[in-house]
DOTORPA-644972 format. One record per residue (C-alpha): residue in three letters; x, y, z. Coordinates in steps of 0.1 Angstrom, whole numbers, plus 5000, padded with zeros to 4 digits. Layout:
REM DOTORPA-644972
ALA,X,Y,Z
...
***
This chain:
REM DOTORPA-644972
MET,5041,5193,5156
THR,5052,5158,5149
THR,5051,5150,5112
PRO,5035,5119,5099
PHE,5071,5105,5090
GLU,5083,5110,5125
GLN,5052,5096,5139
ALA,5057,5063,5118
GLY,5093,5061,5127
LEU,5104,5068,5091
THR,5125,5099,5094
ARG,5157,5080,5102
LEU,5150,5051,5079
MET,5145,5076,5050
ALA,5178,5092,5059
ARG,5196,5060,5052
GLY,5186,5060,5015
ALA,5159,5065,4991
GLY,5155,5028,4980
ARG,5169,5007,4952
PRO,5154,5007,4917
GLU,5152,4969,4917
VAL,5126,4971,4944
VAL,5094,4975,4924
VAL,5064,4989,4941
ALA,5030,4984,4924
VAL,5005,5013,4929
ILE,4971,4999,4919
ASP,4949,5029,4922
GLY,4937,5058,4899
LEU,4954,5074,4871
VAL,4986,5095,4880
ALA,4996,5129,4867
LEU,5030,5121,4854
ASP,5036,5157,4844
HIS,5036,5168,4881
PRO,5069,5183,4890
GLY,5073,5162,4920
LEU,5071,5131,4898
VAL,5091,5142,4868
GLY,5124,5122,4864
ARG,5112,5095,4889
ARG,5113,5059,4880
LEU,5079,5052,4868
ARG,5064,5023,4847
ILE,5028,5021,4835
LEU,5007,4990,4830
THR,4975,4997,4814
ASP,4943,4979,4801
GLY,4921,4989,4773
GLY,4898,5009,4795
HIS,4919,5029,4817
GLY,4946,5047,4797
GLY,4979,5055,4812
ALA,4981,5090,4828
CYS,4962,5122,4835
SER,4971,5159,4838
ARG,4981,5176,4869
ALA,4957,5204,4859
GLY,4930,5181,4874
GLY,4914,5168,4842
GLY,4914,5133,4854
GLY,4889,5140,4883
PRO,4888,5120,4916
ALA,4907,5091,4901
CYS,4937,5113,4891
LEU,4936,5132,4924
HIS,4938,5098,4944
GLY,4963,5081,4923
THR,4987,5110,4921
PHE,4985,5115,4959
VAL,4995,5079,4966
ALA,5023,5077,4940
GLY,5037,5111,4952
LEU,5036,5099,4988
LEU,5058,5070,4977
GLY,5079,5084,4948
ALA,5080,5121,4949
GLY,5117,5135,4949
ARG,5131,5140,4984
GLY,5134,5177,4976
TRP,5096,5180,4973
GLU,5072,5188,5001
PRO,5063,5163,5014
PRO,5091,5140,5003
GLY,5085,5107,4988
ILE,5092,5078,5011
CYS,5111,5056,4985
PRO,5117,5077,4954
GLY,5148,5055,4945
CYS,5125,5026,4941
THR,5106,5018,4909
LEU,5069,5025,4908
LEU,5048,5003,4888
LEU,5015,5021,4880
ARG,4984,5001,4872
PRO,4952,5022,4870
VAL,4919,5005,4880
PHE,4899,5036,4882
ALA,4890,5052,4850
ALA,4892,5089,4846
ASP,4856,5091,4833
ARG,4841,5065,4855
ASP,4817,5077,4882
ALA,4833,5112,4878
GLY,4806,5127,4900
ARG,4814,5105,4931
ALA,4839,5113,4956
ALA,4852,5078,4956
PRO,4853,5063,4920
ALA,4847,5025,4920
THR,4859,4995,4902
ARG,4850,4958,4901
LEU,4866,4932,4921
GLU,4875,4912,4890
ASP,4894,4943,4878
LEU,4912,4945,4910
ALA,4921,4908,4908
ALA,4935,4912,4872
ALA,4955,4942,4884
VAL,4971,4921,4912
VAL,4982,4894,4888
GLU,4995,4916,4863
THR,5016,4936,4885
VAL,5030,4906,4903
ASP,5039,4890,4869
ALA,5055,4924,4859
GLY,5079,4920,4888
ALA,5064,4939,4916
ARG,5077,4930,4952
VAL,5053,4953,4971
LEU,5016,4961,4963
ASN,4999,4993,4974
LEU,4961,4986,4975
SER,4946,5019,4990
VAL,4911,5005,4981
GLY,4886,4984,4999
PRO,4850,4969,4997
ASP,4823,4997,5002
ARG,4814,4977,5033
PRO,4827,4948,5053
VAL,4816,4914,5037
GLY,4815,4880,5051
THR,4818,4861,5019
ALA,4847,4853,4995
HIS,4856,4862,4960
ARG,4874,4835,4941
GLU,4893,4856,4915
LEU,4905,4880,4940
GLU,4915,4853,4965
TRP,4934,4834,4938
ALA,4952,4867,4929
LEU,4962,4873,4965
ASP,4974,4837,4967
HIS,4993,4844,4936
ALA,5011,4873,4951
ALA,5018,4853,4983
ASN,5033,4823,4964
ARG,5056,4849,4946
GLY,5067,4863,4979
VAL,5051,4897,4970
ILE,5041,4918,5002
THR,5006,4931,4998
VAL,4994,4960,5019
VAL,4956,4968,5020
ALA,4934,4995,5035
ALA,4913,4983,5063
GLY,4884,5007,5052
ASN,4867,5038,5066
GLN,4833,5026,5076
GLY,4841,5025,5114
ALA,4828,4989,5115
VAL,4838,4958,5131
GLY,4843,4932,5103
THR,4866,4920,5075
SER,4868,4919,5037
VAL,4882,4896,5013
LEU,4913,4918,5012
THR,4918,4921,5050
ARG,4910,4883,5058
HIS,4937,4869,5034
PRO,4965,4855,5056
TRP,4993,4872,5037
THR,4980,4907,5033
ILE,4989,4935,5058
PRO,4957,4954,5067
VAL,4964,4990,5076
ILE,4942,5013,5099
ALA,4945,5050,5102
TYR,4959,5067,5133
ASP,4954,5104,5141
ARG,4980,5131,5149
ARG,4979,5122,5186
GLY,4988,5087,5180
ARG,4953,5072,5185
PRO,4933,5048,5162
MET,4908,5069,5142
ASP,4872,5059,5148
LEU,4866,5057,5110
SER,4888,5027,5107
ASN,4873,4992,5103
LEU,4886,4969,5128
GLY,4885,4931,5134
GLY,4903,4899,5143
SER,4924,4897,5112
ILE,4931,4935,5111
GLY,4943,4936,5147
GLY,4960,4901,5147
ARG,4983,4908,5117
GLY,4977,4944,5106
ILE,4994,4977,5116
GLY,4984,5014,5119
ALA,4998,5044,5102
PRO,4993,5081,5100
GLY,4959,5089,5083
GLU,4947,5122,5096
ALA,4949,5150,5070
VAL,4981,5135,5054
THR,4995,5161,5029
GLY,5006,5149,4994
LEU,5008,5160,4958
GLY,4977,5177,4946
PRO,4965,5193,4914
GLY,4986,5220,4899
ASP,5011,5233,4925
ARG,4987,5231,4955
PRO,4991,5202,4981
PHE,4963,5178,4986
ALA,4952,5165,5021
LEU,4937,5131,5025
THR,4923,5113,5056
GLY,4915,5077,5060
THR,4931,5042,5057
SER,4939,5047,5021
ALA,4962,5076,5031
ALA,4979,5054,5057
VAL,4987,5024,5034
PRO,5017,5042,5016
PHE,5036,5048,5048
VAL,5036,5009,5054
VAL,5044,5002,5016
GLY,5072,5027,5017
THR,5086,5011,5049
VAL,5087,4976,5033
ALA,5103,4989,5001
LEU,5132,5007,5021
LEU,5136,4976,5042
LEU,5139,4953,5011
SER,5164,4978,4998
GLU,5185,4980,5030
PHE,5183,4941,5034
PRO,5184,4925,5001
ALA,5189,4890,5014
ALA,5159,4892,5038
SER,5130,4871,5029
PRO,5095,4886,5025
ALA,5084,4868,5056
GLU,5112,4883,5077
VAL,5105,4918,5064
ARG,5067,4914,5070
ALA,5073,4901,5105
ALA,5096,4931,5113
VAL,5071,4956,5101
LEU,5042,4940,5119
ARG,5063,4935,5152
THR,5045,4901,5157
GLY,5073,4885,5175
SER,5067,4848,5180
GLY,5029,4848,5176
ARG,4997,4865,5164
ARG,4983,4893,5184
ARG,4950,4888,5201
THR,4933,4922,5196
VAL,4912,4940,5171
VAL,4932,4972,5171
PRO,4969,4968,5155
PRO,4997,4989,5168
LEU,5012,5021,5151
LEU,5040,5014,5125
ASP,5075,5020,5138
ALA,5097,5018,5107
TRP,5130,5023,5126
ALA,5122,4995,5151
ALA,5116,4973,5121
TYR,5149,4983,5107
THR,5168,4975,5139
GLU,5150,4942,5143
LEU,5164,4932,5108
LEU,5197,4945,5116
ARG,5200,4924,5148
ALA,5190,4892,5129
PRO,5217,4865,5129
ASP,5242,4871,5100
ARG,5222,4900,5088
ARG,5251,4926,5087
GLY,5270,4923,5055
ARG,5246,4899,5039
SER,5237,4905,5004
GLY,5222,4886,4974
PRO,5191,4880,4954
PHE,5156,4883,4968
THR,5146,4851,4984
ASP,5112,4838,4972
ARG,5096,4823,5002
ARG,5063,4807,4993
ALA,5034,4814,5014
GLY,5014,4784,5002
GLY,4977,4779,4996
SER,4957,4767,4968
PRO,4930,4787,4949
PRO,4899,4788,4970
ALA,4865,4775,4958
ARG,4842,4797,4938
ARG,4820,4821,4958
THR,4803,4854,4953
VAL,4804,4888,4969
PRO,4793,4923,4959
ASP,4817,4934,4932
GLU,4821,4971,4938
LEU,4853,4987,4954
GLU,4859,5022,4961
PHE,4888,5045,4973
ARG,4891,5040,5011
***
């Protein structure tokens, strides 16, 4: 059976390298079991606020927040000798918990406030992140805005930070403050047969400038020595984030806009569909390789500003949950 890495065109790209430590990937999620053998010795940095602490135990004491955060961090940063291997273990993971270990412990999907997520985005960008993994989403599609979070996403865009977000798992047609932002990359889940999953939210902004990735029963690091399988758009996001990180490592002189366009395969214009195509990481690599003067280019990361002033204040429901 085709693995999720093969399905996403990642196998050949991962064979080229494990990523560079100067490429910092922010995992804005739950607590992470830093004592898990799959993560021991990896390049991990932790940003904490007063309410969320720093880490949890792989014994499962952190509850759902620890389980989800460890899964996402492992899919990105676990050693290549682990099963499944991390996509970009040579990169630096910047861990910023937004789901407390003891908050909503009885819920399958621990929640956090939009204001907390906005603060985490700003903090990780200011700490040097170049890619953001947001495997979270509003508990339902919303049609209104959120000033703090929109400003935080603008801040990331203005710094050239590529922000990848989960489209959500309500099976609805609609958008959210995360998927509507013009610089984010919304991600839907594809099943093992290469078909969009019915649970994924769809919409104009999701189809027009989003991408799909494996999201059915994706296996990752779990409690103890047991693997953990997760289904949904939150499981799909790390495949896109890992691809971006590897491309930034392979093409250090490429601008964020160039890398983003290669991943989205948008060509010369925006798509007119509500269903984005499946990620092809190797096609993105070959597109960047063919770009004029790309071979042999090296140099610092180019900060291309994506523009936009902070939006006017509006209100939306302020609860997020794992998607």
